[in-house]
C-alpha positions in Angstrom: 21.2 9.1 5.8 20.4 12.8 5.5 17.5 15.0 4.3 19.0 15.3 0.8 19.3 11.5 0.4 15.8 10.9 1.7 14.4 13.5 -0.8 16.4 11.8 -3.6 14.9 8.5 -2.7 11.4 10.0 -2.7 12.0 11.7 -6.0 13.2 8.5 -7.5 10.1 6.6 -6.3 7.9 9.3 -7.8 9.8 9.3 -11.1 9.6 5.5 -11.4 5.9 5.4 -10.4 3.2 4.7 -13.0 0.6 7.2 -13.7 -1.5 6.8 -10.6 1.4 7.2 -8.1 0.0 4.5 -5.8 3.3 3.9 -4.0 4.1 7.6 -3.4 0.5 8.1 -2.2 1.0 5.2 0.2 4.1 7.0 1.6 2.1 10.2 1.9 -0.6 8.5 3.8 1.9 6.8 6.2 3.4 10.2 6.9 0.0 11.8 7.4 -1.0 9.0 9.8 2.2 9.4 11.8 1.8 13.2 11.9 -1.9 13.4 12.7 -2.8 10.2 14.6 0.5 9.0 15.9 -0.6 5.4 16.3 2.3 3.9 14.2 6.0 3.6 14.7 7.9 4.5 11.6 10.8 2.3 12.8 8.5 -0.7 13.0 7.3 -1.6 9.4 4.7 -4.0 10.7 2.7 -1.2 12.3 1.9 0.3 8.9 2.8 -2.2 6.2 -0.8 -3.6 5.6 -2.8 -0.7 7.1 -1.1 1.8 4.8 -2.5 -0.1 1.7 -6.0 0.5 3.1 -5.2 4.2 3.8 -3.8 4.6 0.2 -6.8 2.8 -1.3 -9.3 5.1 0.5 -7.5 8.2 -0.9 -7.2 6.6 -4.4 -10.9 5.8 -4.5 -11.7 9.4 -3.8 -9.1 10.9 -6.2 -9.1 8.3 -9.0 -12.2 6.1 -8.5 -9.9 3.1 -8.4 -7.4 1.2 -6.3 -4.2 -0.6 -6.9 -4.7 -4.2 -8.2 -1.0 -5.1 -8.2 0.2 -8.1 -6.3 0.9 -7.7 -2.5 4.5 -8.4 -3.2 4.8 -5.6 -5.8 3.0 -3.3 -3.4 5.4 -4.2 -0.6 8.4 -3.3 -2.9 7.8 0.3 -1.8 9.6 -0.6 1.5 12.7 -2.1 -0.1 16.1 -0.6 0.4 16.2 0.7 -3.2 12.8 2.5 -2.7 11.6 3.9 0.7 13.0 1.8 3.4 11.9 2.4 7.0 15.2 4.3 7.5 14.4 6.7 4.7 10.8 6.9 5.8 12.0 7.9 9.3 13.9 10.8 7.8 11.0 11.9 5.7 8.7 11.7 8.7 11.0 13.9 10.7 11.0 16.5 8.0 7.2 16.1 7.5 6.5 16.5 11.2 8.8 19.5 11.7 7.3 21.3 8.7 3.6 20.6 9.2 3.1 18.0 6.4 5.5 19.4 3.8 6.4 16.0 2.5 2.8 15.0 2.1 2.1 18.2 0.3 5.1 17.7 -2.0 3.9 14.2 -3.0 0.4 15.4 -3.7 1.7 18.3 -5.8 3.6 15.8 -7.9 0.5 13.7 -8.2 -1.4 16.8 -9.4 1.3 17.4 -12.0 1.1 13.9 -13.2 -2.7 14.1 -13.5 -2.3 17.4 -15.4 -0.1 15.6 -17.9 -2.7 12.9 -18.4 -5.3 15.7 -18.9 -3.2 17.2 -21.6 -3.5 13.9 -23.5 -7.3 13.8 -23.1 -7.6 17.4 -24.3 -5.6 16.5 -27.4 -8.0 13.7 -28.2 -11.0 15.9 -27.6 -9.7 18.7 -29.8 -8.5 16.6 -32.8 -10.8 14.8 -35.1 -9.7 11.8 -37.2 -8.2 14.1 -39.9 -6.2 16.2 -37.5 -5.2 13.6 -35.0 -1.5 12.6 -35.2 -0.6 9.4 -33.2 3.0 10.4 -32.8 2.1 13.8 -31.3 -0.3 12.1 -29.0 2.2 9.5 -27.8 4.9 12.2 -27.4 2.7 13.9 -24.7 3.4 10.8 -22.6 6.7 9.6 -23.9 9.0 12.2 -22.2 7.7 11.6 -18.6 9.1 8.2 -17.2 6.0 7.3 -15.2 3.7 8.1 -18.0 5.9 6.4 -20.6 5.6 3.1 -18.6 1.9 3.6 -18.3 1.1 4.1 -22.0 0.3 0.4 -22.5 -1.9 0.4 -19.4 -3.7 3.7 -19.4 -3.8 5.2 -22.9 -6.9 3.7 -24.4 -5.7 1.1 -26.9 -8.7 1.9 -29.0 -7.3 5.4 -29.6 -3.9 4.0 -30.7 -5.3 1.2 -32.8 -7.8 3.6 -34.5 -5.1 6.1 -35.3 -2.8 3.4 -36.5 -5.4 1.7 -38.7 -6.6 5.0 -40.1 -3.1 6.1 -41.0 -2.7 6.1 -44.8 0.7 4.4 -44.7 -0.6 1.7 -42.4 -3.6 1.2 -44.8 -1.2 0.7 -47.7 0.9 -1.8 -45.7 -2.2 -3.8 -44.6 -3.5 -3.9 -48.2 -0.1 -5.2 -49.4 0.1 -7.8 -46.6 -3.5 -9.0 -47.4 -2.4 -9.6 -51.0 0.5 -11.7 -49.8 -1.6 -14.0 -47.4 -2.6 -17.2 -49.2 -6.3 -18.1 -48.9 -7.4 -14.6 -47.7 -9.8 -13.0 -50.3 -8.9 -9.5 -51.3 -12.2 -8.2 -50.0 -12.0 -9.9 -46.6 -11.9 -6.7 -44.6 -14.8 -5.2 -46.5 -17.0 -8.2 -46.0 -16.1 -8.4 -42.3 -17.0 -4.8 -41.7 -20.3 -5.2 -43.6 -21.5 -7.8 -41.1 
């Protein structure tokens, strides 16, 4: 294990992380605790496994107004060999301590980049009315970033997607055609439902 391999592991974790970067933030908070308080042993996972979830949640509440609701098992996956094992974390901690928190800063800069990408999507929604809004352009804002791509179903408001899809003229034509093909469904069923 060397610095390059440790950084590659961290970059891989960040790249795979969903939009809120809970796992990378947990790593940053472990490194911060090790550097500033020194009451954990990076080599001993049990000194920070559970406590680090609490540290992460405190930061996430401040930054995001929410905490991870994933299962404990999923949250512990961050310490697997294919993520950030204690051995990798030990190398990251050495770099972080030698360079006054540089790894923590790196993680939070990547977090800021991810949030900026989400903001771009929100700005697109704010600036485009129903006539100018293009669902594909909106989704493309998220599609090219792996963590955002995985998060589309969770964090992009489904109402936005459904609204855009249903208000698309091609979709309206397909829905009208399908309605005609469904036995027992009156042709004006959609109009009557919306009138209620």
